[in-house]
C-alpha positions as CSV (number, residue, x, y, z in Angstrom):
1,X,6.9,8.0,3.3
2,X,8.2,5.7,6.0
3,X,11.4,3.8,5.2
4,X,11.2,0.1,4.7
5,X,14.5,-1.9,5.6
6,X,15.9,-5.2,6.1
7,X,17.4,-6.2,9.6
8,X,20.8,-5.8,8.0
9,X,20.1,-2.3,6.8
10,X,18.9,-1.3,10.3
11,X,22.0,-2.6,11.8
12,X,24.2,-0.6,9.3
13,X,22.3,2.5,9.9
14,X,22.8,2.2,13.8
15,X,26.3,1.4,13.4
16,X,27.0,4.5,11.2
17,X,25.1,6.7,13.6
18,X,27.2,5.3,16.5
19,X,30.4,6.0,14.5
20,X,29.2,9.6,14.0
21,X,28.7,10.2,17.7
22,X,25.1,9.1,18.3
23,X,25.8,6.3,20.8
24,X,23.7,3.1,21.1
25,X,22.7,4.1,24.6
26,X,21.4,7.6,23.4
27,X,19.5,5.7,20.5
28,X,17.9,3.6,23.1
29,X,17.0,6.7,25.3
30,X,15.5,8.3,22.2
31,X,13.5,5.2,21.1
32,X,12.1,4.7,24.7
33,X,11.0,8.4,25.1
34,X,9.4,8.4,21.7
35,X,7.7,5.0,22.6
36,X,6.3,6.6,25.8
37,X,5.0,9.7,23.9
38,X,3.1,7.5,21.3
39,X,1.6,5.6,24.3
40,X,0.6,8.6,26.5
41,X,-0.9,10.5,23.4
42,X,-2.9,7.5,22.1
43,X,-3.9,5.9,25.5
44,X,-3.2,8.5,28.2
45,X,-6.9,9.5,28.4
46,X,-7.9,6.2,29.9
47,X,-8.5,5.9,33.6
48,X,-7.0,4.2,35.5
49,X,-3.9,4.2,33.3
50,X,-2.2,0.7,34.1
51,X,0.5,-0.6,31.9
52,X,2.4,-4.0,31.9
53,X,5.7,-4.2,30.2
54,X,7.1,-7.6,29.1
55,X,10.9,-7.1,29.2
56,X,13.3,-9.1,27.3
57,X,17.1,-8.9,27.8
58,X,17.9,-7.1,24.6
59,X,17.4,-3.6,23.2
60,X,13.6,-4.0,23.0
61,X,13.6,-4.7,26.6
62,X,15.6,-1.5,27.3
63,X,13.4,0.6,25.1
64,X,10.4,-0.7,27.0
65,X,11.9,0.0,30.5
66,X,12.8,3.6,29.4
67,X,9.2,4.1,28.2
68,X,7.9,2.7,31.4
69,X,10.1,5.0,33.5
70,X,8.8,8.1,31.6
71,X,5.2,6.9,31.8
72,X,5.5,6.6,35.7
73,X,6.4,10.5,35.6
74,X,3.2,11.0,33.6
75,X,1.0,9.3,36.3
76,X,0.8,5.8,34.9
77,X,0.7,2.7,37.2
78,X,3.7,0.7,35.9
79,X,4.5,-3.1,36.1
80,X,7.6,-4.3,34.4
81,X,7.8,-8.3,34.0
82,X,11.2,-9.4,33.4
83,X,10.9,-12.4,31.0
84,X,14.6,-12.7,30.8
85,X,17.3,-12.0,33.3
86,X,18.9,-8.5,33.4
87,X,21.8,-7.4,35.4
88,X,20.9,-6.9,39.1
89,X,22.1,-3.4,39.0
90,X,20.7,-2.5,35.7
91,X,20.0,1.2,35.9
92,X,16.9,1.0,33.7
93,X,15.4,-1.5,36.1
94,X,16.5,0.4,39.2
95,X,15.0,3.5,37.8
96,X,11.5,1.7,37.6
97,X,11.9,0.8,41.4
98,X,13.1,4.2,42.5
99,X,10.1,5.8,40.9
100,X,7.4,3.3,42.6
101,X,7.1,1.1,39.6
102,X,6.8,-2.7,40.2
103,X,9.4,-5.2,39.1
104,X,8.5,-8.9,38.7
105,X,10.8,-11.6,37.5
106,X,9.6,-14.8,35.7
107,X,12.1,-16.5,38.0
108,X,9.8,-15.7,40.9
109,X,6.8,-16.6,39.2
110,X,7.2,-20.1,37.7
111,X,3.6,-20.9,37.4
112,X,2.8,-17.5,35.9
113,X,0.1,-16.7,38.4
114,X,1.3,-13.3,39.0
115,X,1.5,-12.7,35.2
116,X,-2.1,-13.8,34.9
117,X,-3.2,-11.3,37.6
118,X,-1.1,-8.4,35.9
119,X,-2.8,-9.2,32.5
120,X,-6.3,-8.9,34.1
121,X,-5.4,-5.6,35.8
122,X,-3.6,-3.8,32.9
123,X,-5.0,-1.4,30.5
124,X,-2.1,-1.7,28.1
125,X,0.6,-4.5,27.5
126,X,4.0,-3.4,26.0
127,X,5.7,-6.4,24.3
128,X,9.2,-5.8,24.6
129,X,10.5,-9.4,24.9
130,X,12.1,-10.2,21.3
131,X,13.6,-7.8,18.8
132,X,14.5,-7.6,15.1
133,X,17.3,-10.2,15.7
134,X,15.0,-12.9,16.5
135,X,15.0,-16.2,14.4
136,X,12.5,-19.0,14.6
137,X,12.0,-21.2,16.5
138,X,10.9,-19.7,19.8
139,X,12.7,-20.9,22.9
140,X,10.5,-23.2,25.1
141,X,10.4,-20.8,28.1
142,X,9.2,-17.9,25.8
143,X,6.7,-20.1,24.1
144,X,5.2,-21.1,27.4
145,X,5.0,-17.7,28.7
146,X,3.1,-16.3,25.6
147,X,0.7,-19.3,25.6
148,X,-0.5,-17.9,29.0
149,X,-2.1,-14.9,27.0
150,X,-4.3,-17.4,25.0
151,X,-6.0,-18.4,28.3
152,X,-7.9,-15.0,28.0
153,X,-10.8,-14.3,25.9
154,X,-10.3,-10.5,26.1
155,X,-6.8,-9.0,26.4
156,X,-5.8,-5.4,26.9
157,X,-4.5,-3.4,24.1
158,X,-1.1,-4.7,23.0
159,X,1.6,-2.5,21.7
160,X,4.7,-4.2,20.2
161,X,8.0,-2.5,20.6
162,X,9.6,-2.5,17.0
163,X,7.9,-5.9,16.2
164,X,5.6,-8.4,17.9
165,X,7.8,-11.0,19.7
166,X,8.0,-14.2,17.6
167,X,8.2,-12.5,14.2
168,X,11.2,-12.9,11.9
169,X,11.7,-9.3,10.8
170,X,13.1,-10.4,7.3
171,X,11.1,-13.3,6.2
172,X,7.7,-12.5,8.1
173,X,7.5,-16.0,9.5
174,X,5.8,-15.9,12.7
175,X,5.5,-18.2,15.8
176,X,1.9,-19.2,16.4
177,X,2.3,-18.0,20.0
178,X,3.1,-14.5,18.9
179,X,0.6,-11.9,20.5
180,X,-1.7,-10.0,18.1
181,X,-0.6,-6.4,18.6
182,X,-3.1,-3.5,18.1
183,X,-0.2,-1.2,17.5
184,X,3.3,-1.8,16.4
185,X,5.7,1.1,17.1
186,X,8.7,0.7,14.9
187,X,12.2,2.4,15.7
188,X,13.3,4.7,12.8
189,X,12.0,2.6,10.1
190,X,9.5,-0.3,9.4
191,X,11.2,-3.8,9.1
192,X,10.4,-5.5,5.8
193,X,9.2,-8.8,7.3
194,X,6.4,-6.9,9.1
195,X,4.7,-6.2,5.7
196,X,4.9,-9.9,4.8
197,X,2.5,-12.7,5.7
198,X,1.9,-14.1,8.3
199,X,3.7,-11.3,10.2
200,X,1.3,-8.7,8.8
201,X,-1.6,-10.4,10.7
202,X,0.0,-9.8,13.9
203,X,1.3,-6.2,13.7
204,X,-2.0,-4.2,13.8
205,X,-1.5,-0.5,13.1
206,X,1.9,0.6,12.4
207,X,3.6,3.8,13.7
208,X,7.2,4.8,13.1
209,X,9.1,7.0,15.6
210,X,12.4,9.1,15.3
211,X,15.3,7.9,17.2
212,X,17.6,10.6,16.1
213,X,19.5,9.0,13.2
214,X,21.2,11.6,11.2
215,X,19.5,11.9,7.8
216,X,22.8,12.2,6.0
217,X,24.0,8.6,6.9
218,X,25.5,6.9,3.8
219,X,23.4,3.8,4.4
220,X,20.2,5.8,3.8
221,X,21.3,6.2,0.2
222,X,20.9,2.5,-0.3
223,X,17.1,2.5,0.9
224,X,14.8,2.9,-2.0
225,X,11.8,1.1,-0.4
226,X,9.1,2.9,1.6
227,X,5.8,2.5,3.1
228,X,3.0,5.1,2.1
229,X,1.1,7.0,4.7
230,X,-1.6,9.7,4.7
231,X,0.9,12.5,5.1
232,X,2.9,11.7,1.8
233,X,-0.3,11.2,-0.2
234,X,-1.6,14.7,1.1
235,X,1.8,16.3,-0.1
236,X,1.7,14.8,-3.7
237,X,-2.0,15.2,-4.5
238,X,-2.7,17.8,-7.2
239,X,-3.6,21.3,-6.1
240,X,-7.1,22.6,-6.7
241,X,-6.7,26.3,-7.4
242,X,-9.7,28.6,-7.0
243,X,-9.4,29.8,-10.8
244,X,-9.4,26.3,-12.1
245,X,-11.6,25.0,-15.0
246,X,-12.2,21.5,-16.3
247,X,-9.0,21.8,-18.5
248,X,-6.8,22.4,-15.3
249,X,-7.5,18.9,-14.2
250,X,-6.8,17.2,-17.3
251,X,-8.7,14.6,-19.6
252,X,-8.8,10.9,-19.1
253,X,-9.6,8.6,-21.9
254,X,-10.8,5.1,-21.0
255,X,-10.7,2.4,-23.8
256,X,-12.8,-0.6,-22.6
257,X,-15.8,-2.6,-22.6
258,X,-17.3,-5.5,-24.5
259,X,-20.8,-7.4,-24.6
260,X,-19.5,-9.6,-21.9
261,X,-18.1,-7.0,-19.6
262,X,-20.2,-3.9,-20.1
263,X,-19.9,-2.4,-16.5
264,X,-16.0,-2.3,-16.1
265,X,-15.6,0.9,-18.1
266,X,-18.2,2.4,-16.2
267,X,-16.4,1.7,-12.9
268,X,-13.3,3.2,-14.1
269,X,-15.0,6.3,-15.6
270,X,-16.7,7.0,-12.3
271,X,-13.5,6.5,-10.3
272,X,-11.5,8.8,-12.5
273,X,-14.0,11.6,-12.1
274,X,-14.2,11.0,-8.2
275,X,-10.6,11.3,-8.0
276,X,-10.7,14.8,-9.6
277,X,-10.2,14.4,-13.4
278,X,-11.6,17.4,-15.3
279,X,-13.1,15.3,-18.2
280,X,-13.5,11.7,-19.0
281,X,-13.9,10.3,-22.4
282,X,-15.1,6.7,-22.7
283,X,-14.1,4.8,-25.8
284,X,-16.4,1.8,-26.1
285,X,-17.5,-0.6,-28.8
286,X,-20.7,0.4,-30.5
287,X,-22.5,-2.8,-29.4
288,X,-22.6,-1.6,-25.8
289,X,-23.2,2.2,-26.3
290,X,-27.0,2.1,-25.9
291,X,-26.7,-0.1,-22.8
292,X,-24.3,2.1,-20.8
293,X,-23.8,5.5,-22.1
294,X,-26.6,7.2,-20.0
295,X,-25.2,5.7,-16.8
296,X,-22.5,8.3,-16.4
297,X,-23.9,11.6,-17.7
298,X,-20.7,13.4,-17.0
299,X,-18.8,11.3,-19.7
300,X,-18.4,11.9,-23.3
301,X,-18.4,9.0,-25.6
302,X,-16.5,7.7,-28.5
303,X,-18.1,4.8,-30.3
304,X,-15.6,2.3,-31.6
305,X,-15.9,-0.1,-34.5
306,X,-16.5,-3.6,-33.2
307,X,-16.8,-7.3,-34.4
308,X,-19.1,-9.5,-32.3
309,X,-19.4,-6.9,-29.5
310,X,-15.6,-6.5,-29.0
311,X,-13.3,-3.7,-30.1
312,X,-12.0,-4.3,-33.6
313,X,-8.6,-3.9,-35.1
314,X,-9.6,-0.7,-37.0
315,X,-10.5,1.2,-33.8
316,X,-6.9,2.3,-33.1
317,X,-7.4,5.1,-35.7
318,X,-10.4,6.4,-34.0
319,X,-8.6,6.5,-30.7
320,X,-5.6,8.5,-32.3
321,X,-8.1,10.9,-33.9
322,X,-9.6,11.7,-30.5
323,X,-6.4,12.1,-28.3
324,X,-6.5,15.9,-28.5
325,X,-5.9,17.1,-24.9
326,X,-5.9,13.7,-23.5
327,X,-3.4,13.5,-20.7
328,X,-4.1,9.9,-19.5
329,X,-5.1,6.8,-21.5
330,X,-6.4,3.8,-19.8
331,X,-6.7,0.6,-21.8
332,X,-8.2,-2.7,-20.5
333,X,-11.2,-2.6,-18.3
334,X,-13.7,-5.1,-19.9
335,X,-12.1,-5.4,-23.3
336,X,-11.8,-9.1,-23.5
337,X,-8.9,-11.1,-25.0
338,X,-10.3,-11.9,-28.5
339,X,-7.9,-11.7,-31.4
340,X,-9.7,-8.6,-32.9
341,X,-8.9,-6.6,-29.6
342,X,-5.3,-7.9,-29.7
343,X,-4.9,-6.6,-33.2
344,X,-6.3,-3.3,-32.0
345,X,-3.8,-3.1,-29.3
346,X,-1.0,-4.0,-31.5
347,X,-2.1,-1.3,-33.9
348,X,-2.4,1.3,-31.3
349,X,1.1,0.7,-29.9
350,X,2.9,0.6,-33.5
351,X,1.2,4.0,-34.3
352,X,3.9,6.5,-35.1
353,X,3.9,9.9,-36.6
354,X,1.2,9.3,-39.2
355,X,-1.4,6.5,-39.6
356,X,-3.9,5.3,-42.4
357,X,-7.3,5.5,-41.0
358,X,-10.2,3.8,-42.9
359,X,-13.6,2.4,-41.8
360,X,-13.4,4.6,-38.7
361,X,-16.7,4.9,-36.8
362,X,-16.9,7.7,-34.0
363,X,-18.8,10.8,-33.2
364,X,-16.1,13.0,-34.5
365,X,-16.3,11.5,-38.1
366,X,-17.9,8.7,-39.9
367,X,-16.0,9.0,-43.1
368,X,-14.8,5.8,-44.7
369,X,-12.2,7.4,-47.0
370,X,-8.6,6.5,-46.5
371,X,-6.6,9.4,-45.1
372,X,-3.3,10.5,-43.3
373,X,-3.9,11.8,-39.7
374,X,-1.2,13.3,-37.7
375,X,-0.5,11.7,-34.2
376,X,-0.6,14.0,-31.4
377,X,1.6,13.7,-28.4
378,X,1.0,10.6,-26.6
379,X,-0.6,10.7,-23.2
380,X,0.7,8.5,-20.5
381,X,-1.0,5.1,-20.5
382,X,-2.3,2.8,-18.1
383,X,-2.9,-0.9,-18.7
384,X,-5.2,-3.0,-16.7
385,X,-7.4,-6.2,-16.8
386,X,-7.4,-8.1,-20.1
387,X,-5.0,-5.6,-21.8
388,X,-2.3,-7.0,-19.4
389,X,-2.9,-10.5,-20.7
390,X,-2.8,-9.3,-24.3
391,X,0.6,-7.5,-24.0
392,X,2.8,-10.7,-24.0
393,X,1.4,-11.5,-27.5
394,X,3.0,-8.2,-28.7
395,X,6.7,-8.5,-29.4
396,X,8.6,-6.0,-27.4
397,X,5.6,-4.3,-26.2
398,X,7.4,-2.5,-23.3
399,X,9.8,-0.9,-25.9
400,X,6.9,0.5,-28.0
401,X,5.7,2.8,-25.1
402,X,7.2,6.0,-25.3
403,X,6.5,7.4,-21.9
404,X,6.6,5.5,-18.6
405,X,3.3,3.6,-18.5
406,X,1.5,2.0,-15.3
407,X,0.6,-1.5,-15.3
408,X,-1.7,-2.8,-12.6
409,X,-1.7,-6.6,-12.5
410,X,-2.9,-8.9,-9.8
411,X,-0.9,-11.9,-9.2
412,X,-2.6,-14.0,-11.9
413,X,-2.1,-11.2,-14.5
414,X,1.5,-10.6,-13.3
415,X,2.1,-14.5,-14.0
416,X,0.9,-14.0,-17.5
417,X,3.0,-10.9,-18.0
418,X,6.1,-12.5,-16.8
419,X,6.0,-16.2,-17.5
420,X,6.4,-16.9,-13.8
421,X,3.9,-19.1,-11.8
422,X,1.7,-17.3,-9.4
423,X,3.4,-19.0,-6.5
424,X,6.8,-17.6,-7.8
425,X,5.2,-14.0,-7.9
426,X,3.7,-14.4,-4.5
427,X,6.8,-15.9,-2.8
428,X,8.8,-12.9,-3.7
429,X,6.4,-10.0,-4.6
430,X,8.8,-7.3,-3.9
431,X,11.6,-9.1,-6.2
432,X,9.2,-9.6,-8.9
433,X,7.7,-6.2,-9.1
434,X,11.0,-4.4,-8.8
435,X,12.8,-6.6,-11.3
436,X,10.2,-6.4,-14.1
437,X,9.7,-2.7,-13.5
438,X,13.3,-2.2,-14.1
439,X,13.3,-4.5,-17.2
440,X,10.4,-3.1,-18.9
441,X,11.0,0.5,-18.0
442,X,7.6,1.2,-16.7
443,X,5.7,1.6,-13.3
444,X,4.3,-1.7,-12.1
445,X,1.4,-1.9,-9.4
446,X,1.4,-5.5,-8.0
447,X,-2.2,-5.6,-6.5
448,X,-3.1,-7.7,-3.5
449,X,-3.0,-7.7,0.3
450,X,-0.2,-5.2,0.8
451,X,0.0,-3.8,-2.8
452,X,3.6,-2.8,-4.0
453,X,4.3,-0.1,-6.5
454,X,7.6,-0.2,-8.3
455,X,9.3,2.4,-10.4
456,X,11.8,1.5,-13.1
457,X,14.5,3.7,-11.3
458,X,14.5,1.3,-8.2
459,X,12.0,3.0,-6.0
460,X,9.2,0.9,-4.5
461,X,6.4,1.7,-2.1
462,X,4.2,-0.6,0.0
463,X,0.6,0.0,0.8
464,X,0.3,-1.2,4.5
465,X,-3.3,-2.3,4.0
466,X,-5.0,-5.7,3.4
467,X,-8.9,-6.1,3.5
468,X,-11.2,-8.5,2.0
469,X,-13.5,-5.8,1.2
470,X,-11.5,-5.3,-1.9
471,X,-11.8,-8.9,-3.0
472,X,-14.6,-8.6,-5.3
473,X,-15.1,-8.1,-9.1
474,X,-14.6,-4.5,-10.4
475,X,-12.3,-3.1,-7.6
476,X,-9.5,-3.4,-10.0
477,X,-11.3,-1.2,-12.5
478,X,-11.8,1.2,-9.6
479,X,-8.1,1.5,-9.0
480,X,-7.0,1.8,-12.7
481,X,-9.6,4.6,-13.1
482,X,-8.2,6.5,-10.0
483,X,-4.6,6.2,-11.2
484,X,-5.5,7.3,-14.7
485,X,-7.5,10.1,-13.2
486,X,-4.6,11.3,-11.2
487,X,-2.3,11.1,-14.2
488,X,-4.8,13.3,-16.1
489,X,-4.3,16.0,-13.6
490,X,-0.4,16.0,-14.0
491,X,1.0,13.6,-11.5
492,X,3.9,11.4,-12.5
493,X,3.2,7.6,-13.2
494,X,4.8,6.6,-10.0
495,X,3.2,9.2,-7.8
496,X,-0.2,8.6,-9.3
497,X,0.1,4.9,-8.7
498,X,1.2,5.4,-5.1
499,X,-1.5,7.9,-4.2
500,X,-4.1,5.9,-6.2
501,X,-3.4,2.6,-4.5
502,X,-3.3,4.1,-1.1
503,X,-6.6,6.1,-1.6
504,X,-8.1,3.0,-3.2
505,X,-7.2,0.8,-0.1
506,X,-8.5,3.3,2.3
507,X,-11.9,3.5,0.3
508,X,-12.1,-0.3,0.7
509,X,-11.6,0.2,4.5
510,X,-14.1,2.9,4.7
511,X,-16.6,1.0,2.9
512,X,-16.3,-1.9,5.2
513,X,-16.4,0.2,8.2
514,X,-19.7,2.0,6.9
515,X,-21.4,-1.3,6.6
516,X,-20.0,-3.1,9.5
517,X,-18.6,-6.0,7.5
518,X,-16.5,-7.0,4.5
519,X,-18.7,-9.6,3.0
520,X,-21.0,-7.7,0.8
521,X,-18.9,-4.9,-0.4
522,X,-19.0,-4.1,-4.2
523,X,-16.8,-1.9,-6.3
524,X,-19.6,0.7,-6.3
525,X,-19.4,0.7,-2.6
526,X,-15.7,1.6,-2.9
527,X,-16.3,4.3,-5.4
528,X,-18.9,5.9,-3.0
529,X,-16.2,6.1,-0.3
530,X,-13.6,7.9,-2.5
531,X,-14.9,11.4,-1.6
532,X,-14.7,10.8,1.9
533,X,-11.4,9.4,1.9
534,X,-10.2,12.5,-0.1
535,X,-11.8,14.7,2.5
536,X,-9.7,13.1,5.2
537,X,-6.6,13.2,3.2
538,X,-6.6,16.3,1.1
539,X,-6.5,19.0,3.8
540,X,-5.5,22.3,1.9
541,X,-5.2,20.9,-1.6
């Protein structure tokens, strides 16, 4: 994973590296070289290769000048536009001049006419004006310069150096003149503000480059937050051995459904299978069995007692009786919030070594006599949808779960779970998800634009994706089914939540790409893309 840091943490890392012999000048050289490599690998095939660097007076400007010098050596036509004064004998500036690059100073271009001409002629623009130490508001001269870019209907590709100029790298607040980057190349780590709104709307794709920081720096021990990428998901996905059978990949049980919400359990079941679970059991109220059972022929079905079409309180005994070999238990998709279902959930969580079962209805037994049944080892549980809204009505619910569970709330459900308002959740998403994961002792997945996953041990992971393609009914059921399916295959709660959330987001993006728009994407469209996202990700797994 890519580290996610505050500005103060980044400063501390660089200070420690300097004290250990990696000087600030060498860090800048490393950063500039790595930046040049990214640009040449990504855009070097274009002809002609013309690049314009916007040069500030700080470290970002230095990184940009070093990158431009190396790009000259690779055959690029380079122009460096000095937005702020630099020393007359600045060796980084002189190196550009000595290698036939062009230097233009804003002091010699008061009307910005030369800047406009350079924008028209360039293929790539490197934004190296302001860095991570910037605080709003923009100074007038910087604002005026950036407003020149708004005159163009089409701009060249824009690459931000560490961050787009005008972004507060801690708060995510952004000046309206800030250039929308196609790519942001972060030095050593991603700054937290870039994954907050409105900054996230300006960063484009994010890449991280190594600037040589020693991995044993003490400050790294204080960093427990990361950003998920394809490489880490590939590494943690379950292996698929040639001699596998369905038992190898676990059994996922999904408890859900009601007469008002028949489809939710289907979406979760399909998703669990698509993500690789060996067997999926769907436990549903008998009232909806005829309506949905044939729609997922791969499933096995457990018919639960119901009251007026919702799961009744006596259903917990049937669930317990059918937990043999179940390795993940998802509760919530479409269950509703009726009192009968609340009583069922209370009874399920209170179940210990023995339990009295009566009036149980299911394929395995339809006996109505009272008997004692032994509880098998509890599978890891995933709670989603209405189950999340029922949990607060169960005293000390989080203490009743014997294994680390996964909770998958959207902001509204998080508000119900925590007693916070939705605004309080959204205004400090990271603080909310980390704090309650620690309090409850379970993994929490706070869904939304840039989903955050938090573990009770203090780790947190950000999914750097936001798309309206996932803003439709049922996509949450898809996510919970994917996470449960991964847990069924043996992944830990945190790893399954991380991989499931990243793959789910990628499937949403893939569905939008396939259809060429985000307006009419359905949850089923997202499920259809899971195999293709896995193909791109799984590699040798």
